[in-house]
N, C-alpha and C positions, 0 to 999 in steps of 0.2 A: 211415679215421678213426675207430680201434680207441679213442684215446684220448680223444673225446669220447665214448664209446657206454659209457662207463665210467662217464660222471656228473663227475665233479670238472669238468670247462670243461664244462657242459651246466647248473650248479643256477643262473649268473646271467642265463641264461634263461630260464630255468623259473619262477628268481623274482619277472622283468617280467611272465611272462606270468599266473602268480599275481596279485601286484601289481594287471595292469592288469584283467583280469577279475571281483576284486574290488567295480572302482571301474563295470563294470557296469549297469545298469538297466531290466529288463523285456527283458534284449537286447541292448540298444542298442549306442551305441560312445559310451566315453566319455569328457567333455572334458576339454581340458589343460590348462582354468586347477583340476581337478581336483586334477592334477596335483604332489605333494609330494614334497620330493628326500626328505623326511625317510623319507618311505614303500621307501625307496629305500638307502636310507643307504651295506650295505653291499657294492652294485655300483656305486655310482655312476659309477666311473672305467673301465666298458664302456657305459654309458647314452649316450644320445643320444637329443636332440629333433629333427625334423627335422620341417620346408616345403615345400606345394608352391607352384612358382611358376611354371610352366608343365606344357604337358602332356609329362607322362615325367621334370619335375625336378624332387627337391627337394634345398630345400641344407642344411645344418648352423646350429642355430640354437645350439643349443647340444653339448655334448660332453667324457666325460671324457677322462683322460689315457692309457689305453690307447692312443685309437683316434689318440691326439696321436703316442702312437711308434712307429705302422705307419705314420703318415702323415708323419713326420720333423718336423711344423710343426702350426702350431694350425689347426682346421680348421671352426671355427664362421664362416661363410658359404660353406664349399666345399658343392658338389654331393654329390650321394652316389657318383655317378658315379665321383667321383678316385676312388676305394678298387680300382675294378675296369680288366680289361684293353681296350680297345675292340672284343673278339669281344664281352664282355660285358654291353656297355652299352644293347645294345639290348635284349634280357633284361631289363635293369632297368629300364629304363624302363617296357615291359611291364608285371613285375612292380607297379611306382609305380600306375600308373595303375588295375589292376585292384584291388588294396588302396583306392586313396582311393573311384574310382567303384563298386564293388559293396556293401558298404567286405569286408577281406577281411582277413585275417590271414597275412602272408608268412615261409618261415620258408629259410634257404639254407645249404648246404655248400660252402666256398669253399677252393679252394686257391691260390698265390702264385705268379706268375707264375716259370721257371726265371732266375737269372744268374749269370753264373760270382763262384765264390767263397760263395755264400749256400744254406744247406740250404733248401728251399723248406719253410714251415710250411702250416699248416691252420688256415681259424677258422670260428665258424656266428654269422650271425647271425637277428635277430628283427622283426620289423617288422609294429607292432601302432597300427590303426586310432587318428584323438583328431580330437574335433572344436574346432574355434577358436570364438569366444568367436560367433562371426558364425550359428555352428553349423551348418555347411558342416564334411563330412570334409574336413581339408588340412593336419594335423598327423599326424608320425608317435612313439608308444615306440618305442624300436629302441635295441636292445643287441646288441654287436657282440664274441665273445672268440675271440682268437686262438691256438693251443697249440703250444706249443717257444719258444726262446730268437729272441726278436727282436733284430734288427741297425739299426742304425744308420741305413742306407738304406731310403727307402719303402719301401712294398709295397703293388703291385695282385694284382687278385684275380680270376679265372675261377673260374668255377659250376660246382660238381659235381653237382650235386643242384638243388633249387629247388621245394619246395611249397605250396601255393593255399589258404589255408581259408577257405572263405568262411562269412561270420556265420549266415548263413541254413542253411546246409549245411554239418553238421558233421565230414562225413566232409574228410580230408584226400588232392589230386590232386597227383601228382605234373608235371610235369613236365619236358621236353628237358633233357637234362645236353648238357653238353660236358666234354673233355677235360682236365684242369686240371694234365698234366703236359707240359713240353715251348713254350711259350707262346713265339712271337715277342716279341720287344724290339720292340714295335712304335709305342713311340713313350718318347722320350724322358722319367727322371725327373720327381720331383713334383719343385718349388722346394727349394733347401738346407732342411737344415732348422730352423728355429728350437725356443728353447726351449717346453718342453710345458706343456700348460695344466692348470689343476687345470676342476671343473667350473664354468663359466662361465656363465649365463644372460643372454639377451639382454632388454634396456628392454624388446624392443616383442616379446617371445616368447610 
């Protein structure tokens, strides 16, 4: 992930983390209602909000255009796991549960699965917990950035490395990694491409 280490593509992730950190009060979890798109204006295309809907499952409530390009369709309403290979989904579900229940910050390094005639790309994601209006930790402010030319066909990613940082424990703990090269074509592609969306906020988000 040399291009990410250059800092160029990591910038949206660090900006989102800085914005989220500035909203924390007494080391707690910020409220979803405190998120103002104007504070993320220059990274909105990479930004998304998730809602926890079941154990290990969170769906997109809003998402920027960069994610739609990677999915080849509007992603609002889709589960986060739709961006991942079947082999990676159990880890993503476990990561979400830890994030919500602890709570914790998660950061992922990913690589796209191999497909004939298409170069693999690398991506990074950060997941930052938020409280709903009811006070439970059931929302996520996230950023996903893929580095490299993006083709028109949908992407799915494997997890090369993930890190979880419990909010009451500042150290970063690496998780088990899985290879990102040579993924089997374990599932059919996502549905046919649809027009790319701009950032759209669900009325009940």
